[in-house]
N, C-alpha and C positions, 0 to 999 in steps of 0.2 A: 504494500500500500504506500501511496505517496499523496501529498497534499497539492491542491491547486488553490492558490491564495489570491484574494482581492481585498483591497482596503480603500476606504474613502473617509475623509474628514472635512468638516465645514464649520466655519465660525458661527453659523446660525444667523437669525434675523434680528437679534437683540444685543448680543454681546459685542464689544469692540475688539476683543482679541480672543484667540483660541487657546484655552488652557488645557486641552487634551493633548496627549502624546500617544503614539503607538509604536510597536516594535515588531518587525518581521525578520527573524534570523533563524531560518529553518534548522531544526524542528521546533524552535522556540518562538512564541507569539505573546504579545502583551498589549493591554490597553490601560492607560492611566489617565484619570480625570482630575486635574487640579481643582481644589475646592473652590467652587464659584463664589465670588464675593469676598474671598479671603486674599490677603496679601500674597503676591507672587505665586499663585496657583500654577502658572505655566512653568515657573522655575522648579517647583516641586515635582510636577509630572515628568519634566524633562530629566531631572536628576534621577528619578526612579528608572526610566528606561535606559539612560546612559549607563548607570551602574549595572543593570541587568545585562546589557550588551557586553560591557567590560568583563564581568565575571564569566559570562559564557565564552568569551575569547580565551580566558585563562583555563577554564575547565567546564565543559558542557555538563549541566546537571542531568541526572537520570531518575531520581526518585522524588516523591512529593516532599520528603524531608529536606532534600537539597534545594528544591524550588523555594520552599518556605524560608530556608536560611538566606537565600539571595534576597527575598522580599524583606526580611528583617534587616539585612544589610542596607537595603535602600532606605528603610525607615531611619536607621542610624545616620546615614549620609544626609538626609533631609534635616533631621533634628540638629545635627552638628552644624550644618550650613546656616540654619536659622539662628543658632546660638552664637555664631561668630559674626553675624550681620544683623543688627537690630532692625533694619528695614525689611528683613524677611521673616521676622517673628510672626508666628501664627499660620505660616503656610502649611499646606498638607495636600495629599492626593490619595485617590483610590488606586488600586492596582489589581488587575486580574492577569495572572501569568499562566500560560498553558504550554505544555510540552507534548508533542505527538511522537510516540515511540512504541514499537512492538504492539500494534493494534490497540493502543490505549492512549487516552488523553489524561495527562496528570496536571493538576491545577493547584496553584497557591493563590489565595484570594483574600483581599481586604477592601471593604467599602461597598459601594452600590453599583459599580460597573458590573456587567453580567456576562456569564457564559451560558449559551443555549445550545442544545443538541436538537437538530432536526433530522428525524428518521422516518422514512415513509411519508405519511401526512401528519405526523405528530411532532409538535414543538414542546420541549421540556426545558425548564430552567434548571441548570446544573448547580449554579452558585446560589448562596443565600445572601440577601441584601442585609448589610449592616446598617440599618436605618431605624429610626424611632418607630415608623409605621410597620416596618418589617417585624419588629419585636411585638408590636400590638397585635398583628395578624397571628403570629406564632402563639401568643397567649390567649387567642380567641376574643380579644377585645375589639377587633376590627375585621371586616370581611375583605378578602383579596380585591374585590372590585371597588370597595370603598377606598382602599389604600392607593389605588392608581390615581385618584384625584384629591387625595387628602392634602390640606394646605401645608402640613409638616412633612410631606413625603421626601423633601430634599435634605432633611436633617439627618446626617449620618452619625452613627455611634462608634465607628471605628475607621481610622484612616492612617496613612503613613505620615510621619513627621510631626504629629501633635503631641507625642510623648516619647520618652527615651526607649520604650519597648512597646511592642504591639503583638496581639494574638493573630495568628495567620491560619485561616482555614486550609486544610489539605484534603483533597479528594481526587478520585480517579474514575474514569468511565471507559468501558470497553467500546471500541468503535469498529464499524464494519464498512465495507465498500458501499458507497452511496450516501453515507452520513454527511451532514454539514454541521460544522461547529461555528457558531457566531459569537464573537467577543464584541462588546459594545459599551459605550459610555451611556449614562442615563439621559443624555440629550436625545437619544433614540427612544428609550422606553418610557420617558415621561411625556412624549408627544404622541406616540402611536402604541396601540395595544398588541397583545400576543396574536390576535386574529389577523391583524394587518401584517405582522412579521411573517406568519405562516403563509399568508396569501402570496406575498412576494417570493418567498423561498420556494413555494410550489410552482409558481408561474414562470419564474426566471431561472432557468437552469444554468445560464452562464454566470459565474460568480461575480464578474466585474459589473454586469448589468444589474444583478441583484443588489450589490452593494450600492450602486448609484441610486437605484429606486428606493431603497430603504432610507437613505439620507434625504432624497427628494420628498418622500412622504412626511418625514419629520419636519422639514422646512415648510411644507404646505400646511401642516397642522399648527404652525406658529413659530417653529424654530427658536424657542425661548432660551435654548442653551446650545453650547457647542455640541456637535454630534459626530461621533466616530464609530465606524464599524470595521471589523476585520473578519472576513468570511473565509473559512477553510473547508474546501470540499475534499472528502476522502475518496480517492479513486484507485483503480488497479494500476500497478506499476507500468503496464503496457499502454496505458492511455496517455497520449501526448498532452502536455499542458496547454490550456487555452491561451492564445496570444493576448498580451496585455494591451489595453487601449493606448493610443498615442498620447492622449492628454495626461501629463504627469500628475495632475490634481486628482485623477481617478485611478491611476496605475497602482499596482501592488508593489511597494518599495521592497527592496531585498537587502537583508543583512545590515541594516542601519536604522537607528531610532528615527522616527518621523515626527515632526512637530510642525505641521502645516498651519498657516494662519490665513487661509484663503478667504476672500470676502464673498458674501452671497452673490448669486447670479443676478438677483433682482436689483434694479436701480435704487439708490438711496431715496428715502422719503423726502418730499419737498421741504424746504426750510420753513420753520415756523415764524410767522410774522409777529415780532415782538411789540409792534406799535410804535417803535422809535424810528423816525425817518429823518435823514439829514438833507438839507437843501443844497443842491449842486452849486458850485462856486459861481457859475455864470448867472444863475437866478439871483444869488445873493448880491452880485455886483449891480444888477439892475433894479434892486429893491428901492433905493433912494430916488430913482427917477420916476416912480409912480406918483400919481396925484395923491394928496393927503387923504382924500375921502376913501380911495381904494385901499390906502395903507391901513386906516382905521378899520375898514370892513374886514381886511385880512386878519388884523389882530383879534377882532371879535370872534371871527370864525375859528381861529386857532385856539382861543381861550375856551370856546364852547367844546371843541374837539378834545382838548386836554381834560376838561371837566368830565366829559363823557367817558373818556378812557380811564380817568381816576376812579369814577363811580363804578365802572365795570370791574376794574381791578379790585376795588374794595369788596364788591359783591362776590367776586370769585374767591377772594381771600377768606371772606366770612363763610362761604359755602364749604371751602376746603377745611377750615377750622372746625366747623360743625359736623362734617360728615366723614372725616378721615381719622384713622387711628393708627398708632404704631407703638411698639414696645422699645423703650430706651432706658437710659440710666439718668437719674437725677444728679444733682451736684454732689451728693454724698455717696454715689455709687450704688444706690438701690435701684433694682429693676422696677420700672414704672410703666404704666399704660398712659400714653399721652393722647389727647385729642388734637389732631392736626397732622403735620408732616414733619419729618426730621430735617429736611433741607431748608435753607434760608433762601428767600426770594427778594432780590434787590436789597439785601441787608436786613430784611425783616424776618423775625422768628414767628412762625405760624404754628404755635403749639401751646398747650396748657395741660397741666397734670390732671388726669382723670381718676386714676386709682394707683395707689402704691402697693407694693408687695413686701413680703418678709425675706425676699431673695436678694443677696448682694451679687453684683457682677463677678466678684472674686470667687463666689461659690460655684460658678459655672466652669465647665471644661474650657481650657484656654482657647481652643479654636472657635468657641461660640462668643467669647467676650467681645471681640471686635464687631461682630454682627449686632450685638445688643447696643454697643456704644454708637454705632453708625445708625441704628434704628431698623427694626424689623416691622415692615408694614403689615397691617391687618385689614381685612375686608369690612369688619364691623367690630363693635365693642365685644360681642360674644366671641368672635373669632380671636380677638386679642386675649380674652380671658382663657380660651382654650390653649393658645400659645403659651400663656403664663403657666398653666397647669403642666404643660410639657416641659417647660424650663425648670419648674420646681422639681419635677421628677428627675430631670437631668442633674440638678444640684444635689439631690439625695443619693444618686447612684454613683458611688465612688469608683466603680469599675471602669467608668468611661475615662477617668483621669489617670488611673493606674491599672491598665489591663494586665492580666496574667500573661505569662510567656507562652502558654499553650492551651489548646482547647478552644471551644466556642464560648463566647460570653453573651450571646443574645438569642 
């Protein structure tokens, strides 16, 4: 057996940069997703795949224990890099590392990037999501279909680089001719469901075409995050590999870590009119030549326009303050629900304290503290309260800050 491999990555329609990285170094494959919204997520994911490639050059791993050791080494590298550079503090990444050898896929896994096995017409998730909602599903507190759209689905409970040590899942799956292994970041699975993934893998037998369509569907669904897929087809040794497409953005890279930051194919959205317009210099030069009556008329019109703009801005600000909520930290470092928005607009602060909690920012895992300080937006007051409950649970669960060195902890 041998693999035919295709890969595709895209920055998505919302993010400014691509924090995903992937590695194809047969028989080794990996996807790493830098923690979105955190400092230097792209550096964290790149550090992970670079170290994996380097260790594989020194000695190719063969067992799940050896794969897990490499992943823990990547964790240490990210942790040490952040410790040596204050600007990188808080960075982290997921990592799903797979080895194809002897009719078996061996995997080491941390985070919520996923590995799927597609066999016949059945798609099965091989890895377990290390997320808050993943734990809630496992404990029976949430249904799988509810987890797919849960507002806290992106909160991960295990990642590389957020602590000096990390627990790594080890697993293996026997494969056979015709199987397809899909590694992907959550930019795919948060946008499209398992049924869509199955439909694409069933309809598109060429792996390059399938990878392209998976990413395209994620973009069509909103593209709210970077999206990366690595698709591995298991074929008989006598089958010639499918030719890679000419476009390097869609080609399967070989034997090197890939960190593409391609822009989406769609044109950028039109610029937003801020209401501020400057008079061209030639108009300004002719202003004093106008009759006094026209000059006063122009001033009155300008004043009326400014008053209307100011009134509209005030109304918009009032609406925003009344109808928006976010979770942040007050001056004492206490986690607080605010009414308004965390950003300042034209130097104005549009927020007021709604409810305080008993949780201190310092009680939270380190990789969540920056999110709270920057402000976690909520759809409603009830949504904010639900997020607070989740944060309180995180503050009580010390295993997230000091995970054990082995076994699963969620």
